[in-house]
C-alpha positions in Angstrom: 180.6 4.4 -110.1 179.0 6.1 -113.1 181.4 5.8 -116.0 180.6 7.1 -119.4 180.2 3.5 -120.6 177.7 2.6 -117.9 175.7 5.9 -118.6 175.6 5.1 -122.2 174.3 1.6 -121.5 171.6 2.9 -119.1 170.5 5.4 -121.7 170.3 2.6 -124.3 168.3 0.4 -121.9 166.0 3.3 -121.0 165.3 4.2 -124.6 164.7 0.6 -125.5 162.3 0.2 -122.7 160.5 3.3 -123.6 160.1 2.2 -127.2 158.9 -1.2 -126.2 156.3 0.3 -123.8 155.1 2.6 -126.5 154.8 -0.2 -129.0 152.8 -2.3 -126.5 150.4 0.6 -125.9 149.9 1.3 -129.6 146.3 0.7 -130.7 144.3 0.9 -133.8 142.9 4.4 -134.5 139.9 4.1 -136.8 139.9 6.3 -139.9 136.6 7.8 -138.7 138.4 9.0 -135.5 140.6 11.4 -137.5 139.6 14.9 -138.5 136.6 15.1 -136.1 137.9 17.7 -133.7 138.8 15.2 -131.1 135.2 14.3 -130.4 135.8 10.6 -131.1 137.7 8.0 -129.1 140.5 5.9 -130.6 138.5 2.9 -129.4 135.4 3.7 -131.5 133.9 1.3 -133.9 135.8 -0.1 -136.8 134.0 0.9 -140.1 133.6 -1.8 -142.6 132.8 -1.8 -146.3 131.7 -4.9 -148.3 132.8 -5.7 -151.8 130.6 -8.3 -153.4 127.6 -9.7 -151.5 126.4 -13.0 -152.6 125.3 -16.0 -150.5 128.7 -16.6 -148.8 129.1 -12.9 -148.0 125.6 -12.8 -146.6 126.6 -15.6 -144.3 129.9 -13.9 -143.3 128.2 -10.6 -142.7 125.6 -12.2 -140.5 128.4 -13.2 -138.1 130.3 -9.9 -138.4 127.2 -7.8 -137.6 127.3 -9.5 -134.2 130.6 -7.8 -133.3 129.5 -4.7 -131.4 132.7 -2.8 -132.2 132.3 -3.1 -136.0 129.9 -1.0 -138.1 129.1 -2.0 -141.7 128.6 1.4 -143.5 128.8 0.5 -147.2 128.2 -2.3 -149.8 129.5 -2.5 -153.3 128.2 -5.0 -155.8 127.7 -5.0 -159.6 124.2 -6.4 -159.2 121.4 -4.1 -158.0 119.4 -7.0 -156.5 122.3 -8.1 -154.4 123.2 -4.6 -153.3 119.7 -3.9 -152.2 119.4 -7.2 -150.3 122.6 -6.5 -148.5 121.4 -3.0 -147.5 118.2 -4.5 -146.2 120.1 -6.9 -144.0 122.4 -4.3 -142.6 119.8 -1.6 -142.1 117.5 -4.0 -140.4 120.2 -5.0 -138.0 121.1 -1.4 -137.0 117.5 -0.1 -137.2 118.4 2.7 -139.6 118.9 3.3 -143.3 122.5 4.4 -143.2 124.2 1.7 -145.3 125.4 3.3 -148.6 125.4 1.4 -151.9 127.8 1.5 -154.7 127.9 -0.3 -158.1 131.7 0.3 -158.5 133.7 -0.8 -155.5 136.4 1.8 -156.3 134.0 4.5 -155.0 133.8 2.7 -151.8 137.6 2.5 -151.5 137.8 6.2 -152.0 136.0 6.8 -148.7 138.6 7.8 -146.1 136.2 6.9 -143.2 136.3 3.1 -144.0 138.9 1.1 -142.1 138.4 -2.4 -143.5 136.8 -4.3 -146.3 135.3 -7.7 -146.6 136.0 -9.0 -150.2 133.5 -11.7 -151.2 133.2 -11.4 -154.9 133.7 -14.3 -157.4 137.2 -15.8 -157.5 138.5 -13.7 -160.3 138.1 -10.5 -158.3 139.5 -11.5 -154.9 143.1 -10.6 -155.4 142.6 -7.5 -157.6 140.0 -6.0 -155.2 142.1 -6.9 -152.1 145.2 -5.3 -153.7 143.4 -2.1 -154.5 141.9 -2.0 -151.0 145.3 -2.4 -149.4 146.7 0.4 -151.6 143.8 2.5 -150.5 144.8 2.0 -146.9 142.2 -0.6 -145.9 142.8 -3.7 -143.9 141.4 -6.7 -145.8 139.3 -9.9 -144.9 139.2 -11.8 -148.2 137.1 -14.8 -148.9 139.1 -17.7 -150.5 140.5 -18.6 -152.9 142.3 -15.3 -152.4 144.0 -15.4 -155.8 143.0 -17.1 -159.0 146.6 -17.9 -159.9 150.0 -18.4 -158.2 151.1 -14.9 -159.4 147.9 -13.3 -158.0 148.6 -14.9 -154.6 152.2 -13.6 -154.7 151.2 -10.1 -155.7 148.6 -10.0 -153.0 150.9 -11.1 -150.2 153.7 -8.7 -151.4 151.2 -5.8 -151.5 149.9 -6.5 -148.0 153.5 -6.6 -146.7 154.5 -3.4 -148.5 151.4 -1.5 -147.4 151.6 -2.8 -143.8 148.0 -3.9 -143.8 146.3 -6.5 -141.6 145.0 -9.4 -143.8 142.9 -12.4 -143.0 142.1 -15.1 -145.6 138.7 -16.6 -145.2 140.1 -20.0 -144.3 138.1 -19.9 -141.1 138.8 -23.5 -140.0 142.1 -22.3 -138.5 139.9 -20.6 -135.8 137.5 -23.5 -135.1 138.0 -25.8 -132.1 137.8 -29.3 -133.6 140.3 -28.5 -136.4 142.6 -26.7 -133.8 142.5 -29.8 -131.6 143.3 -32.1 -134.5 146.3 -29.9 -135.4 147.3 -29.8 -131.7 147.5 -33.7 -131.7 149.8 -33.5 -134.8 152.1 -30.9 -133.2 152.2 -32.5 -129.7 153.7 -35.8 -130.9 150.7 -37.8 -129.6 150.3 -39.3 -133.1 154.0 -40.1 -133.3 156.1 -38.9 -136.3 153.7 -37.7 -139.0 153.9 -39.4 -142.4 150.6 -38.9 -144.3 148.0 -36.1 -144.3 144.7 -36.4 -146.1 143.0 -33.3 -147.6 139.6 -33.7 -149.2 138.5 -31.7 -152.3 135.7 -31.7 -154.9 136.4 -33.9 -157.9 138.2 -31.4 -160.2 136.2 -29.8 -163.0 137.6 -28.0 -166.0 135.0 -26.4 -168.3 135.8 -23.9 -171.1 132.4 -23.8 -172.8 130.4 -20.6 -173.2 126.8 -20.2 -172.3 124.5 -18.7 -175.1 124.7 -15.0 -175.4 121.8 -13.0 -173.9 121.0 -9.2 -174.0 123.2 -7.3 -171.6 121.0 -5.6 -168.9 121.4 -1.9 -168.1 124.6 -1.2 -166.2 122.7 -0.2 -163.0 121.1 -3.6 -163.0 124.1 -5.7 -163.8 127.5 -4.1 -164.7 128.7 -6.9 -167.0 132.0 -5.2 -167.8 132.8 -4.8 -164.1 131.5 -8.3 -163.3 134.0 -9.7 -165.8 136.7 -7.5 -164.5 140.2 -8.9 -165.2 138.7 -12.1 -166.8 138.6 -12.5 -170.6 135.5 -11.0 -172.3 132.6 -13.3 -173.2 128.9 -12.7 -174.0 126.5 -12.0 -171.1 124.4 -14.8 -169.7 122.4 -14.4 -166.5 123.4 -17.8 -165.3 127.0 -16.6 -164.9 126.0 -13.9 -162.5 123.7 -16.4 -160.7 126.7 -18.6 -159.9 127.3 -20.7 -163.0 130.8 -19.3 -163.3 132.1 -22.0 -161.0 134.3 -24.6 -162.8 134.9 -22.2 -165.7 138.7 -21.8 -166.3 138.3 -18.0 -167.0 136.5 -17.4 -163.7 137.4 -20.2 -161.2 140.5 -21.1 -159.3 142.4 -24.3 -160.2 139.6 -26.5 -161.6 137.5 -26.0 -158.4 140.3 -27.6 -156.4 140.6 -24.5 -154.2 136.9 -24.6 -153.2 137.8 -27.1 -150.5 141.6 -27.3 -150.9 142.1 -23.8 -149.8 140.8 -25.1 -146.4 142.0 -28.7 -146.3 145.4 -28.3 -147.8 145.9 -25.3 -145.6 145.1 -27.4 -142.5 147.6 -30.0 -143.6 150.2 -27.3 -144.1 149.5 -26.2 -140.5 149.5 -29.7 -139.1 152.9 -30.4 -140.7 154.2 -27.0 -139.4 154.9 -26.0 -143.0 153.5 -22.5 -143.0 156.9 -21.3 -144.3 157.1 -23.7 -147.1 155.0 -26.1 -149.3 155.3 -29.5 -150.9 158.0 -29.9 -153.5 156.3 -32.7 -155.7 152.7 -33.0 -157.0 151.6 -36.2 -158.8 148.0 -36.8 -160.1 146.4 -40.2 -160.0 142.9 -41.3 -161.0 141.5 -40.7 -157.5 143.8 -38.2 -155.9 146.8 -36.0 -156.1 149.9 -37.0 -154.1 152.0 -34.1 -152.7 155.3 -34.7 -151.1 157.3 -32.4 -148.7 161.0 -32.2 -148.6 160.8 -33.9 -145.2 159.1 -37.0 -146.7 155.6 -36.3 -145.4 152.8 -36.7 -148.0 149.5 -34.9 -148.5 147.0 -37.2 -150.2 144.5 -34.8 -151.9 141.4 -37.0 -152.1 138.7 -36.5 -154.7 135.9 -36.9 -152.2 133.0 -34.7 -153.2 131.0 -34.4 -156.4 129.7 -30.9 -156.9 126.1 -30.6 -158.1 126.0 -27.1 -159.6 124.9 -24.6 -156.9 123.4 -27.3 -154.7 125.1 -29.0 -151.7 127.8 -31.5 -152.7 127.6 -35.2 -152.3 130.4 -36.4 -150.0 131.3 -39.7 -148.5 131.9 -39.1 -144.8 129.7 -38.5 -141.7 132.2 -35.9 -140.5 130.8 -33.3 -143.0 132.4 -31.2 -145.6 136.2 -30.5 -145.7 137.3 -33.5 -143.7 141.0 -33.9 -143.0 143.0 -36.8 -141.5 146.5 -36.6 -139.9 148.4 -39.9 -139.6 151.5 -40.6 -137.6 153.5 -43.7 -136.7 151.5 -44.1 -133.4 148.0 -43.1 -134.4 145.7 -40.8 -136.4 143.0 -38.2 -136.0 140.2 -37.1 -138.4 137.7 -34.3 -138.3 135.4 -32.3 -140.5 132.8 -29.5 -140.6 130.2 -31.2 -138.4 132.6 -30.7 -135.4 133.1 -34.4 -134.5 136.7 -35.7 -134.0 137.6 -39.3 -134.4 140.9 -40.7 -133.1 142.6 -44.0 -133.6 142.7 -45.1 -129.9 140.6 -44.9 -126.8 143.4 -43.0 -125.1 143.4 -40.3 -127.8 139.6 -40.2 -127.9 139.4 -39.6 -124.2 141.3 -36.3 -124.7 138.8 -34.9 -127.2 136.5 -32.0 -126.3 132.9 -32.4 -125.3 130.8 -33.2 -128.4 128.1 -30.8 -127.2 130.4 -27.9 -127.7 130.9 -28.4 -131.5 131.0 -25.4 -133.8 130.4 -26.1 -137.5 133.3 -25.5 -139.8 131.4 -22.9 -141.8 131.2 -20.5 -138.9 133.2 -17.2 -139.2 132.5 -15.6 -135.9 135.8 -16.4 -134.2 137.9 -16.0 -137.4 136.4 -12.5 -138.1 136.9 -11.6 -134.4 140.6 -12.5 -134.8 140.8 -10.1 -137.8 139.2 -7.2 -136.0 141.3 -7.7 -132.9 144.4 -7.8 -135.0 143.3 -4.5 -136.6 143.4 -2.9 -133.2 146.8 -4.3 -132.1 148.3 -4.4 -135.7 149.0 -8.1 -134.9 149.3 -11.1 -137.1 146.1 -13.0 -138.0 145.6 -16.7 -137.9 145.4 -16.9 -141.7 147.7 -14.0 -142.6 149.0 -13.2 -146.1 152.1 -15.3 -145.8 150.1 -18.3 -144.6 147.7 -17.8 -147.5 150.5 -17.4 -150.0 152.1 -20.8 -149.4 148.9 -22.9 -148.8 147.3 -21.3 -151.9 150.4 -21.9 -154.1 150.4 -25.5 -152.9 146.7 -25.8 -154.0 147.4 -24.2 -157.4 150.4 -26.5 -157.9 148.3 -29.6 -157.2 145.6 -28.3 -159.6 148.1 -27.7 -162.3 149.5 -31.2 -161.9 145.9 -32.5 -162.5 145.3 -30.2 -165.4 148.6 -31.1 -167.1 148.2 -34.7 -166.0 151.9 -35.1 -165.0 154.1 -34.9 -162.0 155.4 -31.4 -161.2 158.4 -30.4 -159.1 158.3 -27.1 -157.3 161.0 -25.0 -155.9 159.4 -23.7 -152.6 161.8 -20.8 -152.3 161.6 -19.4 -155.9 157.9 -20.6 -156.1 158.7 -21.9 -159.6 158.3 -25.3 -161.3 161.4 -27.1 -162.1 162.0 -27.9 -165.8 158.4 -27.4 -166.9 157.7 -24.4 -169.1 154.0 -25.1 -169.5 153.4 -25.2 -165.7 155.4 -22.0 -165.2 153.4 -20.2 -167.9 150.2 -21.2 -166.0 151.4 -19.6 -162.8 149.8 -16.4 -164.2 147.0 -15.4 -166.7 146.6 -12.3 -168.9 144.4 -9.7 -167.4 141.8 -7.8 -169.4 141.8 -4.0 -169.4 138.4 -3.5 -167.7 138.8 0.0 -166.2 
């Protein structure tokens, strides 16, 4: 019998099913598909702009160019030499001369036909450029560290949410098989109850010295004002733009702790199933920083690698850069960038993947693929803005404990330090008016 009540219920179920089906069929429509008289498919290529193209970005872009559904159409960089090298790379790949260059990345963001940006500037620019890109309607893949301060990470995550953009932090080890397998062991209970996690980092460095002043080049060669951006003004020196900004408080993130920590502490967060929180205590020692979660699990942030300027670091492990170890009551597992996994027992070792299938931890192919796939589905990436926010704040808190040389307590909900005015002041930095 069809009563008014049953009819109402059927109508509700029908409307709900229709809405669900529509949502499941929703797909990414590239900006370039709009306003072309219907001549382009909604499944056409994603158009990409690059903001900042140094050595790391060149590596990233080499992998991204292999994705057949993505087209790099523009590059912005304050250095002419880097702009031109980037264009040469892109144009050679596509066999044309179409890649457009910009000195000022804001001109790139003004283009309505660009769907996404790869932000790979120096640390000081990651968050501001990503925020401006999101507000311009672009999805964002940002190299890490994604924010130079706790406040920058918060503002970035808040903006991504408010603008409903897809975001991927460049913590690509979440998408690499050996790290995924190690985390799987931690989640499965095969290690027993977790109690200690090891995250390796560079030995922290804090440098506030200025290099000697040199004549400022023409703006079209190096735009020094735009290179500095939100950072405090200081005299030009070519070594800064060549990479000697690392370790400088004005330009770097957390005494270089986030160079590796943005990866390794992030992996520990994931292993401890703590993507929605962070450690509540941070205590520096001579050789490490001890971080404690509310559930009692510890992260030992080991000072493992000695940075040698712009050359490869010295590190003490055969597993390569960025090694992590997860320890439970019944065993442990350890892995690093060379792809090898070492476990505490023959039984665990027997479950490890074939060593011939290793992928090095620097690879961004799968991680960038995840980003572009999520652009099409409007899904959640492996290293989304909320994941980035909490793991980066944990890194910054650990760095501040080392800088201040005292134990810090953090409220993981308010994201504030408890009873420490100095630490709370250092959650942010003043921004220079660069525009």
